N, C-alpha and C positions, 0 to 999 in steps of 0.2 A: 517428605517424598522420595519416589523411590532413588536409588543408587545409580547414578547417571556417571560414566567417563569421558565428558566433556573432551573427547578429540576434536570436535569442531571449534572449543574457544567461545563458544559462544551463551554459556552461563554467565550470570555475574556471580564473583563467590561469597556469596553470603553464606551465614551460618544456616545451617537446618534447622527450618521451625514445623512444626507440626500443620498441615494446613486441612481442614477435613470435607471429607467430600461422603458424597450419598452413595450408599452400601448396591443400590440400583438405578436405572435409570436408560434414558437412549445413546447415553457416551458410555455406559458402563464398558470397562478394558479399555477406553482410551485414555493415553497418556495426551499431558498439552501443558506447554509454556508461554509464557505472559511477556509480553514486551515490558520493561523497566520504565513505562512512564504510568504505569495501572500501580491502585493501591493493593496489597494484600498484607490481612493482616499475619504480624509476626516479623515483617521486613518490613527494610527502608526503601525508599523509591528515588533512583539518583537522576533521572533523564539521563543520565549516559555524562555528568558534568560532576566530577569529586567534590568541589564547595557547597554542591545541591544537595550532593550525598552526603556531605558532614552535617547538613542545616537540618535533612530529613527527620532523622528517631524514625524508631519503629513505629510502624502504622497498626492504631488499632480496628481498621475497618478494612474491609475487604470491597473492591470495585463492584458497584452491580452486577454489571455481565460479568464478571469472574467469577463472582458467586451462581450467577444462572448456571455456570457450566460444572460447577462444583457440586450443584442441587441437581445435575441432570446424571452425575454418575463419574465425571472425569476425574480422573488425577492429576492433580498438581507436581510438575515438575521442576519448577524452578524461575527463576525471575533472569530473563535475555539481555545482553548488550543490546542499546540504543546508539545511533549515531549522535552526537552532543545535542542536545537541548532540542532532538529531531527535528535540525533545520541542515540535514545535507542527504544527500540522495547515494552514495558510494560508498556506505559498510566501515569508513574507517575512522577510527574513535580515536583521538590522539593519545588518552588519557586510558583506556582501556581494553584498546587494539581492535585490530580485523578478524573477525569469525572467518570460517573455512565454508568455502561454498562446493557444497555436497555434488553439486551437478559440475560444476566447472572447477575444480582446487585451483587452477591456478589466474583462474578471474576471480576479479569481488564478486562479493554478493550483491552489490547494492544495497540503501537503506532507505528510511534510515530504521527500519524492520527489520534488522543486519540480522542479530542474532537470532532470534524467532525464522527466518527464511533459513539460516545454517543449522537449527536445530531441529528442523524437519527433512530438511534436504539429505541432511546424514543419518538421517533416521533416529535421531536420540529422542523421538517425541512422535506421537503420532498427527498432532497440529498445534498450532501457534498463533495464539494473538499478536496485531501489530496493530499498527494506526499508518492512517494515508492523510496526508495533508497536499502535497504535492505529488504525489509516484511512490509514499513511500513501503507501501503495498506491493503496487503492480509492478514496482522496478522489479523488487527482488525476486517475487516471483517467478518474471520472466526469467531475471538472471539466474538462477538456481534450479529453473524445471519444475515447476510449484502450481500449484490453483490457487488462487489468491485475489481476494474481491475488495472492491470499495466500493461501499456503499452507497446506498441514495442518502444524504448528506443528513443526519438527526435519526437514522432509522434506528441505529443502534446506541446503548447510553454510553456517555464518554464520563460519565458522575464519577469522579474520584479516580483522575487521570490529568493528568499535566497537561495543559495546552500548549499548541505552539499557532495556532491562527482558527480561531475557535469556528470563523464561519468557513474554513474547509475544512478541519479534523475530522477525521471518520473513523472508527474501529472496523476492522478487517478481521483476516486470519488468513491462515496458509495450510493445504496440506498437500499427501503426494498422487492423492488419487479423488477422482468426482464424487464416488459412492460416500469415502469418509467426511469428504466437505457438504456434501447434501443432509448427512446426520447434522451437522455444527449447524446448517444453514438451519435446519428445523425448530432447534435449540436456540439459536440468537434473532431471525427474522421473522421465521413464524409463516402466517399465509401470507401472500400481498393482499392489499384491499383493492389494488387494482391491478390484476393479475395478465398477464399476455394474452390473447386469444391463443388458441389451438395451433393457428397457423399465423406464424407472424410474419411479417415482410420486410425479408431483408435487404439491407443497405451497404453498398458498398461506397466509401469515400475515396473519390478517385485522389483528392486533394491530401486527403492525407498519406496515402500509399505513395502519394509521389516526393514522398520525404524522403524515400528509403533511396538509400546508395544500391544498383544492380543486385550486387551479390546478396543481398539481403532481402530484394523484391522474389529473387529467384528463389530463396528457402522455404517461401510460404507457400511456392505453386501448389504444394503438396495438401497440405492444411486447408487451404481454400478450397480447393477440390472437393473436401471430406466434408469440411461445413455447409459446401452449398449441396452434396448427395445428399444429409441430412435433414436438412432445413431449408433448399431450397434454393436456387440461383438468383442471386444478390442483384439490386437495380443499384446503377450507379449516381452517385449523388454528390455535392460539396457541400462539407459542413463550416469552411471556414467565414469568417464574418470580417471584415477590413480585410486584414492579412494577418496569416500567422505571425508577425514579430508584433502587430498589435496586440494580439490574445497574449504573445508571451510573456509583454511586456506590464499589459493590465495586470496578469494575474501576479507577477509578482510584485506588482506596487500594491497590492491587497494584502498577498500574503507576508509581503514585509511589516509594515506598518502597523500589522496584527502581531506579527512575532516580536516587534521592539515594544508596544504596548506590551504584551507578555510577559517581557521577560528584560525589557530596557531597566530597569527598575532595580534587578539584581546586579545586572552586570553594571550601571552605571554606581551601587553602592561598593559592592564586593569586588571589583575591577578583577573577576574570575580568569585564569589563565583559559586561553580558548584555541581550537583547533584551526587549522588551515583549512582557510574559507568560510567556516563557521565565522571567526572572527570577521575577515570581512564582509560576510553577505548583514551580519547586526550592525558593522558599520555602515552601511549602506545604507539599510532601513531607518537607522537614526534620523538619516538626513531626507527622506520622503516628503514631495511638497503637500500640502494638501490638497492644490490643485490635482495633482497626479493622483492620489488615492481618488476625488470627487470624479475625475473623470473614469476611473479606471470602478466604481460603484457603479455608474451612469451601464459602462459598457458589460459590466454584470448579466445586467440587469436585459442587456435588450437580447444577449449572447444565452441566455436562458430559455427566451422565447423564441428566439429562431430557430433553436435546438429542438426545443417541445414540440414546433410546429412541422418540424421536419418529420421527428418521428410518430408524432401523433400519440397515439394509445397501444401502439402495433407493429414497431417501426424498431428495428435493431441493426445499429451498425456492426461491422464487421472490420475488425481493424488491427494491427500493431501495436503490440502495448509501448514496446520501445523500436528504436531505429535500425539498433544493432545488438548481438549478443554483448554480454559483458564486459567492458574493458578489462585489461591484465591487471594481475597486480602490480604486474614493475611499470606501469604508465605514468605519466609524470602527470603531479598536482594540477597544472595548464591541463594536458589532453583528458584526464577526469572532467574538469568543470567544462571545457568544450562540449562533452559528451552530456553533460546534466544539462547544459541550457539548449542542447539539439531535442532532448528529450520531453525536456517543459511543453515544446511548441506540440507535442502530441500527449501526453498529461493533462495541461491545462484544460481539455475540452470536458470530461469529465470532472473536471474540478470547477471551474468556471459556472456548468451548468447545473452541478449540487447532483446529478444522473450516475447512476447505477452503474460499474465497470468493469467486468469479472474477466481475469486473464488466464489463459488455458496452454499447459505447457504441450504446443503440437510441432512444433518446428525444433528445428536443427542446424548449427554452420558452424564448419571447422572444428564440430565434435562438442559444440556448447550448445545448452538449450536456448531457444527465444520464446516468446510467447503473445498467443493470438486472442484478441479480444473480441467480444461479444458488449456491446455498452447499451442500453435502455431506458425507456422512459422513467421518470421520476415514480420509486414504489415499485418496480419492477424486478428488484432483487432475485424472487425465491424461481419466478419463472428463469430468469437466466441462468438458476442453477440448473433447472429443470432441462433448458434447451442443451446445456454443455450434457446431461446423460444422455440426451438424445444421440448428439456429435459421436459421443465416445462409443457406446452402444451398437454405432451402425458402422 
């Protein structure tokens, strides 16, 4: 891999191993990093957990999604830090540390794709793979001033990648600019089976915007005008079903049950030390009742149908990615948990529906980045990237 001075503390300190790539292709000349959930031949896979790393061994196979990038000519630069077992959104790993946010060094990167976002925001690589279950690409993208996508669920392969909550897990990536993002999109997404029409129906979810504090809402004034100038004036809508509180809990119940199903056996058998927040979330997930999970499953089906009807085949929501700029690195664990819980109320919209959401670095507040998102119907991923290209070109 290329010799990189890891000023952002974002790469796992693994011994270098050769990872062949094509000499030509659509991504030739670009370097990329890979979140340490994906297998790469010649490297272990830690999942951000030391005992899991000890059990990993060196992988003999590279994840198909990573291989696609290598076959397209991109150069592998290393594996990046992830929040522990990918079950966090802050970017602080109790065992491996916290990467530096290149967009706001005094603030957290967000997670769990923390190292990937840090590598790109500090210009150590051109793009980086992450995963998004509850916001693990969208949150760091917003916090670090990057372009980041949570794709339609199942659109990009997660074969040979560690699970967290499989019915929510997706593979996304980060870049510093939309043109590079589009190059990667051509490789990982291809063309949409049902693309958005030339002229989309832009929608402004007023209930989501209403979750913002006045100072955060003010920061979006110019970016919202920029999107409207490029794509048309949005019509006001409401997306909430039942209540944001209900959506929050239904999402958490489903995510928690699946997370325990994925990692509970490992935790019970080996009792690995788990960092703050992660330990509590797994303990809570272990106790979830079948009744709550069944209610959440029924709600998810209702919500997906509700949002699909709202968007149709031409609707695109324009909405904040996160409630505010990234918290300060000095904030308490309790403050970070409060912020995480507020963020889930926004982030669960895409997660519950399984629809794509693209975060763009269009806003700033107090000198820190803040992302504005486009959220479209299932399968409109590549079309959303084209809309982003129109916005930045305008």
